[in-house]
DOTORNU-340305 format. One record per residue (C-alpha): residue in three letters; y, z, x. Coordinates in steps of 0.001 Angstrom, whole numbers, padded with zeros to 6 digits, always signed. Layout:
<recs>
ALAYZX/...
</recs>
This chain:
<recs>
MET+009704+024134-002648/LYS+011945+021076-002367/ILE+010356+017764-001356/ILE+012527+014948+000001/GLN+010685+011625-000069/ILE+012124+009046+002321/CYS+011203+005376+002181/ALA+013060+002233+003154/ALA+012347+000628-000231/TYR+011749+002168-003648/LYS+011071+000565-006978/PRO+012076-001764-008492/ALA+011661-003339-005017/TYR+008141-004467-005968/ILE+008278-007269-003403/TYR+007004-004764-000821/GLY+003767-004287-002733/GLY+001442-001307-002514/PRO+003537+001125-000424/THR+006446+000969-002868/MET+004118+001569-005807/SER+002292+004435-004075/VAL+005454+006289-003079/SER+006972+005985-006544/LYS+003749+007082-008236/LEU+003462+010060-005862/SER+007041+011097-006625/GLU+006540+010772-010374/GLU+003331+012808-010383/LEU+004887+015551-008259/VAL+007741+015826-010764/LYS+005218+016031-013609/ALA+003537+018860-011696/GLY+006805+020804-011716/GLN+007985+020070-008163/ASP+011615+019552-007107/VAL+011601+015997-005733/VAL+014425+013858-004374/VAL+013906+010298-003121/LEU+016174+008718-000502/ALA+015822+004942-000128/THR+017853+001888+000780/THR+018823-000955-001519/ALA+016315-003201+000287/ASN+014655-005860-001849/GLY+013344-008385+000641/LYS+016253-010440+001951/THR+018393-009377-001003/GLU+019616-006006-002254/LEU+018788-004076-005408/ASN+021570-004083-007968/VAL+021917-000294-008057/PRO+024821+002090-007324/SER+024934+003276-003729/GLY+024865+006991-002947/LEU+024786+008105-006590/GLU+021920+009913-008270/GLN+019732+007693-010430/ILE+016872+008895-012616/VAL+014026+006417-012158/ASP+011040+007210-014368/GLY+011886+010908-014232/VAL+012590+011053-010484/LYS+015954+011712-008816/VAL+016603+008735-006532/PHE+019524+007986-004220/TYR+019838+004419-002924/PHE+021965+003592+000134/LYS+023219+000287+001480/ARG+021662-000945+004715/LEU+023568-002590+007542/THR+020640-004735+008638/LYS+019006-007058+006130/ASP+015681-007234+007975/HIS+012720-004851+008237/THR+014713-002331+010337/HIS+016673-001251+007198/PHE+019350+000581+009230/SER+021340+002822+006866/PRO+023754+005393+008398/ALA+024787+006519+004900/LEU+021208+007593+004184/PHE+021024+009639+007406/SER+024348+011308+006642/PHE+023221+012230+003126/LEU+019898+013576+004441/ARG+021739+015796+006900/LYS+023980+017032+004067/LEU+020956+017970+001934/ILE+019320+019818+004830/VAL+022494+021753+005653/GLU+022874+022766+001998/GLU+019303+024095+001896/LYS+019799+025987+005182/LYS+023022+027592+003948/ALA+021231+028678+000771/GLY+018467+030266+002862/ARG+015868+027760+001658/LYS+015055+025959+004910/ASN+011492+027307+004805/GLU+011097+025849+001312/LEU+011985+022321+002406/ILE+009572+019468+003196/ILE+010577+015969+004262/HIS+007939+013312+003568/ILE+008592+010019+005384/HIS+006755+006822+004434/ALA+006047+004027+006973/TRP+007148+004091+010602/TRP+008321+000846+012186/ASN+011790+000915+010641/LEU+014978+002746+011553/VAL+015114+004655+008250/SER+011878+006452+009115/ILE+012536+007072+012800/PHE+016108+008369+012496/SER+015310+010422+009378/CYS+012562+012082+011388/LEU+015028+012742+014198/VAL+017504+014375+011786/ALA+014718+016579+010399/LYS+013547+017607+013879/ILE+017075+018481+015015/HIS+017346+020862+012063/GLY+013817+022234+012443/VAL+012588+020988+009055/LYS+008875+020285+008545/VAL+007967+016601+008352/VAL+005008+014838+006753/LEU+004631+011233+007857/SER+002584+008691+005919/PRO+002458+005724+008333/ARG+001233+003322+005607/GLY-000826+001342+008135/MET+001947+001249+010738/LEU+000165+003325+013399/THR-002701+001055+014340/ASN-003551-001081+017328/TYR-003044-004111+015087/SER+000540-003145+014219/LEU+001325-002191+017816/ASN+000017-005479+019168/ASN+001731-007590+016510/ARG+005226-006183+016806/ASN+007710-008524+018462/SER+010929-006518+018480/LYS+012145-005377+021898/LEU+014546-002996+020156/LYS+011693-001308+018312/ASP+009645-001136+021503/ALA+012524+000611+023247/ILE+013121+003036+020388/HIS+009419+003875+020247/PHE+009243+004442+024013/PHE+012318+006653+024263/LEU+012203+008355+020865/GLY+009267+007492+018609/LYS+006439+008907+020713/ASN+007979+012381+020871/LEU+008849+012352+017177/LEU+005246+011540+016244/LYS+004118+014699+018053/TYR+006427+016666+015751/CYS+004986+015207+012533/HIS+002135+016307+010319/ILE+000532+012934+009658/HIS-000965+012023+006303/ALA-003629+009304+006293/THR-004822+007626+003108/SER-008368+006926+004328/GLU-010789+007909+007070/LYS-010266+004542+008717/GLU-006514+005030+008816/GLN-006976+008453+010406/GLU-009198+006899+013084/ASP-006584+004197+013726/ILE-003814+006806+014000/LEU-005714+008924+016516/GLU-006245+005833+018665/THR-002512+005192+018917/CYS-000788+008601+019103/ILE-001243+012361+019404/PRO+000113+013856+016175/ASN+000732+017519+015398/ASN-002185+017360+012946/THR-003580+015034+010288/ASN-004779+015199+006718/ILE-006514+012637+004480/ILE-005458+012229+000843/ALA-005891+009001-001103/ASN-002974+007002-002454/PHE-001846+007322-006022/VAL-002719+004050-007725/GLU-001707+002822-011146/LEU-004946+002118-012994/GLY-005653-000605-015534/ASP-007455-000242-018845/ALA-010881-001882-018742/THR-011480-001521-022483/PRO-008217-002221-024344/THR-008341-002249-028115/SER-005920-005146-028377/GLY-003980-007603-026303/SER-004803-010436-023974/LEU-006794-008333-021515/THR-009787-008242-023856/ALA-009927-012005-024018/ALA-009429-012238-020256/ILE-012742-010570-019317/PRO-014867-013271-017609/THR-017708-014961-019390/GLU-020686-016779-017876/SER-019407-019722-015856/SER-020825-022042-013252/THR-017535-021902-011356/TYR-016918-018715-009390/GLN-013413-017405-010132/LEU-011995-015706-007035/LEU-008700-013856-006735/PHE-006422-012827-003877/LEU-003659-010478-005093/SER-001346-009061-002441/ARG+001633-009817-000246/ILE+001025-013104+001526/GLU+001281-012425+005247/GLU-000725-012988+008392/LYS-002534-009657+008410/LYS-004145-010409+005033/GLY-006552-012873+006653/LEU-006121-015802+004297/GLU-006895-018225+007129/LEU-010306-016586+007469/LEU-010893-016855+003737/PHE-009873-020525+003665/ASN-012231-021372+006522/ALA-015048-019517+004787/LEU-014439-021213+001451/ALA-014450-024639+003103/LYS-018136-024013+003912/VAL-019161-022483+000569/ASN-021644-024730-001277/ILE-021077-023356-004784/SER-018425-024293-007325/TRP-015384-022031-006909/ASN-011692-021653-007652/LEU-009291-019332-005829/SER-006163-017917-007447/ILE-003542-016549-005052/ALA-001050-014120-006579/GLY+001718-012872-004313/SER+004841-013828-002419/GLY+005534-014430+001248/GLU+007776-016115+003790/ILE+008249-019835+003077/SER+007289-020834+006622/TYR+003998-018949+006402/LEU+003246-020343+002952/GLN+003807-023848+004306/HIS+001310-023098+007076/LEU-001283-022054+004480/TYR-000633-025151+002357/GLN-001227-027343+005411/LEU-004401-025470+006341/ALA-005774-025871+002812/ASP-005047-029618+003028/GLN-006769-029894+006406/LEU-009853-028107+005040/ASN-009817-030275+001899/ILE-009737-027279-000458/SER-006202-027577-001885/SER-007440-028786-005280/LYS-009424-025580-005740/ILE-006532-023224-005030/LYS-003981-022077-007605/TRP-000754-020585-006235/LEU+000493-018206-008918/GLY+003449-016585-007180/GLN+004385-012918-007550/ALA+002558-011194-010407/ASP+004407-008413-012200/LYS+002625-005185-013034/ASN+001956-006306-016610/GLN+000271-009518-015451/LYS-001604-007894-012579/PHE-004370-006208-014521/GLU-004892-009231-016750/LEU-005330-011383-013650/LEU-007771-008925-012142/ALA-009840-008681-015322/GLU-010141-012417-015879/HIS-011573-013127-012413/ASP-015116-012629-011153/LEU-014271-011217-007714/LEU-011278-009878-005787/VAL-011329-010950-002117/LEU-009359-009175+000612/SER-010251-010292+004140/SER-007447-008377+005888/HIS-007221-007914+009629/ASN-005885-004410+008979/GLU-005330-002378+005818/ASN-004820+001391+005773/PHE-005886+001743+002114/ALA-005448-001321-000164/ASN-004299-000236-003624/VAL-005424-003544-005099/VAL-009077-002620-004468/ILE-008741+000395-006761/GLU-006683-001582-009271/SER-009391-004248-009422/LEU-012229-001771-009829/SER-010290+000117-012509/VAL-010756-002907-014805/GLY-014318-003518-013621/THR-013754-006480-011299/PRO-015966-006263-008176/VAL-014449-006604-004718/LEU-015293-008272-001430/VAL-013378-006717+001468/SER-013402-006841+005246/THR-014523-003909+007373/GLU-010863-003544+008406/VAL-009802-002466+004904/GLY-009300+001288+004596/LEU-011357+001506+001405/ALA-014318-000413+002852/ASP-016329+002800+003269/TYR-015584+003805-000327/VAL-016762+000415-001602/THR-019983+000638+000428/LYS-020724+004259-000447/ASN-020356+003650-004178/ASN-021883+000140-004202/LEU-018769-001343-005803/GLY-018810-004682-004026/TRP-019432-006300-000651/VAL-018094-005414+002810/VAL-018274-007853+005740/PRO-016751-008258+009223/ASN-013769-010557+009565/ASP-015762-013656+010410/PRO-015605-016883+008375/ASP-019376-017471+008484/GLN-020238-013931+007361/LEU-017517-014108+004735/MET-019018-017374+003450/VAL-022476-015802+003188/ALA-021068-012776+001331/ILE-019216-014967-001192/ILE-022407-016853-002005/LYS-024443-013646-002132/SER-021988-012012-004514/PHE-022015-015114-006723/GLU-025807-015070-006961/ASP-026070-011324-007605/THR-024968-011421-011228/GLN-026806-008181-011980/LYS-024822-006204-009412/ARG-021553-007664-010657/ALA-022451-006723-014213/GLN-023285-003179-013125/ILE-019972-002851-011306/ARG-018041-004151-014308/ALA-019746-001545-016490/SER-019585+001478-014189/ALA-016558+001074-011912/PRO-013760+001941-014389/SER-015102+005423-015153/LYS-015831+006065-011475/ILE-012295+005106-010468/LYS-010756+007177-013242/GLN-012692+010207-012015/ASP-012066+009775-008286/PHE-008363+008937-008623/ASP-007414+011474-011253/GLU-003659+011973-011045/THR-003631+015745-011560/THR-006258+016307-008885/LEU-004428+014106-006388/ALA-001069+015764-007124/ASN-002583+019177-006432/LYS-003930+017934-003092/TYR-000480+016771-002010/ILE+001129+020028-003162/SER-001505+022009-001225/MET-000759+019952+001895/TYR+002965+020698+001615/LYS+002374+024416+001015/HIS-000038+024653+003920/LEU+002565+023092+006222/LEU+005089+025668+005024/GLY+002612+028495+005575/LYS+002219+029136+001844/SER-001457+028237+001311/
</recs>
């Protein structure tokens, strides 16, 4: 079985956050499990390009990766060279009589890399798994503003989605998908997530674990964009009557950041907010461990890797009902889940602050629970089983 992973951006393009990390981790674990994996990606790195050779095989943490230049520097990521190379790989497999051993796994949807790669696969009759990564929801449909994408979806995308086997990362994402399209079929398998070490023997993480404090240390760690609901969080915090500080770790568009700065000023909470910028993967787990609570009040989130990352070091979470892992948090009593409403968010922040016993229990029990539920070997076998089932090799 040969698995071609297709994504517009691959590491080290960490600016794209969770999806980039999940796709790379999936590819690495499949290779460790003995699978033949090839990744096709563009050189996208935000508004810049990765400094990597174009069209030449690179070994990135054990995975064969081919990067291709894109003609558009925006989120469409149009790359004819990638499509041409994909077609070449498919033709080679067909000539060798291995077409029925080939799977193409496409990640995300609202970009031209995904849509035209799917078209190439369909033309050649190759099986396709699509992981929409939160892109097939009413929220994403209603917040798209590209007439070109609307046209492509109307004339091409809808039919291509019917061809795909769709992979959802959570029950909520599956529900969102079924509200927006009629796929071939669907399957739910959690994301691969890099886990932190809650009990290091040395290093700064040990010293970073919170101690008793009268000031509640809150953390937002994600890409900074409208769907993350920071406006809701700011309005909630403006009404909170306890002592708090909020650290914001992530990057975003300058214009949107300026909007948030102005809102914080208007609400008179600027002095309590620390803007940390993009946190690298070495800093991330230290940040998570040294805070009392991770807050993610997103308007829409198919999974939210950061929830698992936070719990892996024992830091409780407060998430909105629109976060894909909200049900997991509720079921396992690993934090607080509230609707996206500033008043209810305010109440939950205060409640979580006062419930020191629950936070202590989460800090003690969450790391082992996360390690068990997100075991890499178990997850890899689930993905391999999905591919084999699609190829009729269950």
